[in-house]
N, C-alpha and C positions, 0 to 999 in steps of 0.2 A: 504494500500500500504506500502510495506517495504521501509524504508529509509536507504540508505547506506551512509557512511561517509569515508573520506580519512583515518580515523583510521582503517578501514577494509582492507586497502591495505598493502601489504608487499613491499619490495624493488624491487622485480621482476615485480610486477604489476606497480609500479611507473616508472620503466625503460621502460616497454612496452608502457605506456601512453606517456612518453616523446618522444619515437621514433615515434609512430604513429601520434602525433600532429605535428611533424616536417616533416614527410614523410608518408602521408596517403596511398601512393601507394606501400609501402614496402611489399615485398612478405612474406608469412608466413615462408618460409624457411630462408630468410635473417633475419627476426625478431627473429626467434628461435636461429640462430647462434649468434646474437648480445646480447641476454639475457641468453645464455648458457642453453637452454632447448631443448627438442626434439620438432620437428614440431607439433606432436599431442598435447603435453602438452601446447605448446604456443597457438595453436588454441583454446583449451578449455578455457584458461585464457582470450583471446581476446573476445570470445563469452560471457563469464561471465561478463567482464567489459562492454560490450555492453548492456547486459540484465539488469545489475544493474544501467545503466544510466551514467556511467563514460565516456563512448564514446557515444556521441549523434549522430554523423553523420560523413561522409567523404565527403569532398568537393574539388572542384578545385577553386582556387582564380584567378579570371580573372583580366586582366589589364584594368581598368576603362577608362583610356585615350585612349588606342588603340581602344577601342570600341566606341569612340566618346563622352564619358561623361566627358567633360573638366571642368565642374563646380562641386565642392564639397562644400556643404553648411552645416553649423550648424544653425539650426533654433530653436529658443526658443519660446515657446508658453505658454501664460497664459490663464486660464479659468476663466469665471465669476462665475460659479456655481461649487461647489465641492460636489455635491451629487452623490451617487453611480451610479444611472442610467445615468447621464450625463457623468460621467467619463468613464463608460463602453462603452457608445456610441462613445465617442471621440476615445478611444483606438481601438475599432473595426474599425472605419472609417479610422484612420491613418494606422493601420496595413494592410489595403487593398490597400493602395497607393503604387504602385510599385517603385516609386522614393525614398521612405523612406527605407533606408538600416537598420537603427537602430532607436529605440525610447526608451527614458529613462524618467521615472517619477523621478523628481529631487527635491531637497530642494532649498530654496533661493527665489529670486525674481520671477522666472518663474516656471511653473509647469512641463513642458516637454521640453526635448531637443531631436531634430530630426537630424539625419545625413542623408543628402539627396544628391543623385547623379543626376545631370542634364546635359544637353548637352550645354546650353548657357544661356545668360541673358534673352532671350525671354522665354525660358523654365522655368526659375526661376519666371518670372513675371506670366506666366500661372499657375504655381504650387501655388504660394501665392494667387493670385486673384481668381482662379477658384476652387482650391482644399481646401486650408486651411481656407481662410477667410469665406466661406459659412458654415463651420462646426458650428453646434449649440454649444454655450457656449464659443467660442473663443473670448477673449477680446483684446489680444495683440500678435503680431507676430514680432519677432526681428531676422533678418537674418545676419549671418556672412559668408563671402566668405573665403574659405581656400586658402591661397596663396601658401603654401608649406606644404606638409606632412612630418614632421620631423621624426616621428617614427610611423609606422603602424605595429602592431604585434598582433597576435592571440594566442601566445604561453604562457601557464602558467608556472611560474618558479617552476618546480617540484623538482629540485635537491637542 
């Protein structure tokens, strides 16, 4: 598999990436106007950036609270065993849980940090007791409730 790096990108590629990460619904014609290229040339560049993996997907960001997910939690998990098979099984099982928005393997006192969206305290209890606790190899679970999201951003600083 070919690996591509940011060093393969020119200023126009970076401008395209910056625009589409802020507005994934931008039309090709508008994108072309903003980067001073013809629409066909812009389309070719966008397709290349997609094929090379610089653009992974286009998504709509939903309002979690409007949809009834009033509880956002950061859950730290420690494992008792750190062998490949157990780690892979934990990752597979956690990845299948729809409440888990993000999962990070981290350094420090805990092994994993999960970002979890839940509807209420009962949902949190169900998630911890029925979903996380029974997972093989889990030794400790520590939950933090998010009071206020001060900054939530998915944009990379390309400029």
